[in-house]
C-alpha positions in Angstrom: 15.1 -2.4 -40.6 14.2 -1.3 -37.0 12.6 1.8 -35.5 12.9 3.7 -32.3 9.8 2.0 -30.9 11.4 -1.5 -31.4 14.6 -0.4 -29.6 12.6 0.7 -26.5 10.7 -2.6 -26.2 11.7 -5.2 -23.7 14.0 -8.0 -24.6 11.5 -9.9 -26.7 12.5 -10.7 -30.3 10.6 -8.1 -32.4 10.5 -7.6 -36.1 9.6 -4.4 -38.0 8.1 -4.8 -41.3 7.3 -1.9 -43.6 3.9 -1.8 -45.2 3.6 -2.7 -48.9 6.3 -1.2 -51.1 7.4 1.6 -48.9 10.7 -0.1 -48.4 11.5 0.3 -52.1 10.4 3.9 -52.5 12.9 6.4 -50.9 10.3 9.2 -50.9 8.0 7.3 -48.6 10.7 5.9 -46.2 10.7 9.1 -44.1 7.1 8.4 -43.0 7.1 4.7 -43.1 4.7 2.7 -41.0 5.6 -0.4 -39.1 3.8 -3.5 -38.0 5.3 -4.9 -34.9 4.9 -8.6 -34.6 6.3 -10.5 -31.6 7.4 -14.0 -32.2 5.4 -15.2 -29.2 2.2 -13.4 -30.2 0.2 -14.5 -33.2 -2.7 -12.2 -33.3 -2.5 -8.5 -32.2 -5.7 -8.9 -30.1 -4.2 -11.9 -28.2 -1.0 -9.9 -27.8 -2.9 -7.0 -26.3 -4.7 -9.4 -23.9 -1.4 -11.1 -23.0 0.2 -7.7 -22.3 -2.7 -6.6 -20.2 -2.6 -9.9 -18.3 1.1 -9.4 -17.6 0.5 -5.9 -16.4 -2.3 -7.1 -14.1 -0.2 -9.9 -12.8 2.6 -7.4 -12.0 0.1 -5.1 -10.2 -1.3 -8.1 -8.3 2.1 -9.3 -7.3 3.0 -5.8 -6.0 -0.3 -5.5 -4.1 0.2 -9.0 -2.6 3.7 -8.1 -1.4 2.4 -4.9 0.1 -0.5 -6.6 1.8 1.8 -9.2 3.4 4.2 -6.5 4.5 1.4 -4.5 6.1 0.0 -7.6 7.6 3.3 -8.4 9.4 3.7 -4.8 10.4 0.2 -4.6 12.0 0.0 -8.1 13.4 0.6 -6.9 16.9 -1.9 -4.1 16.8 -4.8 -6.0 18.4 -2.5 -7.0 21.3 -1.3 -3.4 21.7 -4.8 -2.1 21.7 -5.7 -4.6 24.4 -2.7 -3.5 26.5 -3.7 0.1 26.1 -7.2 -0.6 27.2 -6.0 -2.5 30.2 -3.6 0.4 31.1 -6.5 2.9 30.7 -8.7 0.9 33.0 -5.9 0.5 35.6 -5.2 4.2 35.5 -8.9 5.0 36.0 -9.0 2.6 39.0 -5.9 4.3 40.5 -7.4 7.7 39.9 -10.6 6.7 41.7 -8.6 5.4 44.6 -6.6 8.6 44.8 -9.8 10.7 44.7 -11.3 8.5 47.5 -8.2 8.9 49.7 -8.2 12.7 49.1 -11.9 12.9 50.1 -11.4 10.7 53.1 -8.4 12.9 54.2 -10.6 16.0 53.8 -13.4 14.4 55.9 -10.9 13.5 58.7 -9.4 17.0 58.5 -12.8 18.6 58.7 -13.8 16.4 61.7 -10.5 17.4 63.4 -11.2 21.1 62.7 -14.8 20.7 63.9 -13.6 19.0 67.1 -11.1 21.8 67.8 -13.9 24.4 67.4 -16.2 22.6 69.9 -13.5 22.3 72.6 
């Protein structure tokens, strides 16, 4: 005798056993209760612990895979950050040089204009 719950379980060999004499009384078979016992699990407490352990191992495995994927994806980030800092510093230096050239050019232009006024 099997129930809907047993059919949905993974491919472990499961057995459904009706409680007491419910199997023999047709009036009670509509609301029969089952005890599900896996062949690999002796005690239900140990079975629950094993199930919980398997769930946690699955979660751990997924997290480890995700961690390794992200680690590979972001392995170049420190190098890229360093390159961006260098580019920023270089841009700042070039900007200062341009500003200095513009100021120098203004000074020369002002001196020339000043010289033309005095002549």
